[in-house]
C-alpha positions as CSV (number, residue, x, y, z in Angstrom):
1,M,3.5,-29.8,6.3
2,S,4.3,-29.0,1.8
3,D,5.3,-25.3,0.1
4,R,2.0,-24.6,-1.2
5,E,0.7,-25.0,2.4
6,T,3.5,-23.1,4.0
7,N,3.2,-20.5,1.0
8,T,-0.9,-20.4,1.1
9,S,-0.6,-20.0,5.0
10,A,2.1,-17.6,4.7
11,A,0.1,-15.4,2.3
12,Q,-3.0,-15.7,4.4
13,A,-1.0,-14.2,7.8
14,D,0.4,-11.6,5.5
15,P,-2.1,-10.3,3.0
16,M,0.1,-6.8,2.0
17,P,0.9,-8.4,-0.7
18,E,-2.2,-8.2,-2.0
19,R,-3.2,-5.4,-1.2
20,I,-0.4,-3.6,-2.6
21,P,-1.6,-3.7,-6.3
22,E,-5.2,-3.0,-5.6
23,L,-4.4,0.1,-3.3
24,T,-2.5,1.3,-6.2
25,A,-5.3,1.3,-8.5
26,R,-8.0,2.7,-6.2
27,A,-5.5,5.7,-5.2
28,E,-4.8,6.1,-9.8
29,T,-8.0,6.2,-10.0
30,A,-8.3,8.8,-7.4
31,G,-5.4,10.6,-9.3
32,Y,-2.1,10.3,-6.2
33,V,0.2,8.0,-7.0
34,L,0.6,5.1,-3.8
35,L,4.7,5.0,-3.3
36,R,6.8,3.3,-0.8
37,S,9.8,4.5,0.9
38,V,12.4,3.0,3.2
39,R,14.1,5.1,4.2
40,P,14.8,6.7,6.9
41,Q,12.5,4.3,8.1
42,P,9.6,2.9,6.7
43,E,6.6,4.5,4.6
44,W,3.4,5.0,2.7
45,K,2.9,8.0,1.0
46,L,0.2,9.6,-1.4
47,L,0.6,11.7,-3.6
48,D,-0.8,14.3,-6.4
49,R,0.1,13.0,-9.9
50,E,-0.1,16.2,-11.3
51,S,2.1,18.2,-8.5
52,G,3.8,15.0,-7.6
53,E,3.6,16.9,-4.2
54,E,2.8,14.8,-0.7
55,V,-0.8,14.9,-0.1
56,F,-0.7,11.8,2.9
57,C,2.3,9.7,4.9
58,T,1.9,6.8,6.9
59,A,3.8,4.0,8.4
60,E,0.6,1.6,8.4
61,L,-0.6,0.2,4.2
62,N,-4.2,0.1,7.0
63,A,-4.4,4.0,7.5
64,I,-3.7,4.6,3.3
65,E,-6.9,2.6,2.5
66,Q,-8.5,4.3,5.5
67,W,-7.4,8.1,3.3
68,L,-8.6,6.4,0.5
69,D,-12.1,5.4,1.8
70,S,-12.7,8.9,3.5
């Protein structure tokens, strides 16, 4: 298997790197900031862009997407 095939397979298996910029842009358009913290445990946070207050927090990127869809 070539490096290109390996990289393509890995990218298809884990779409998160491609989704992060998309969801970050969607959050910004909606007036939020998307952040990822790693301590004390990995989690994604949506903050109000103006106040900086936490609006939504989850361990799953899919939940951020669902929240933005609602």
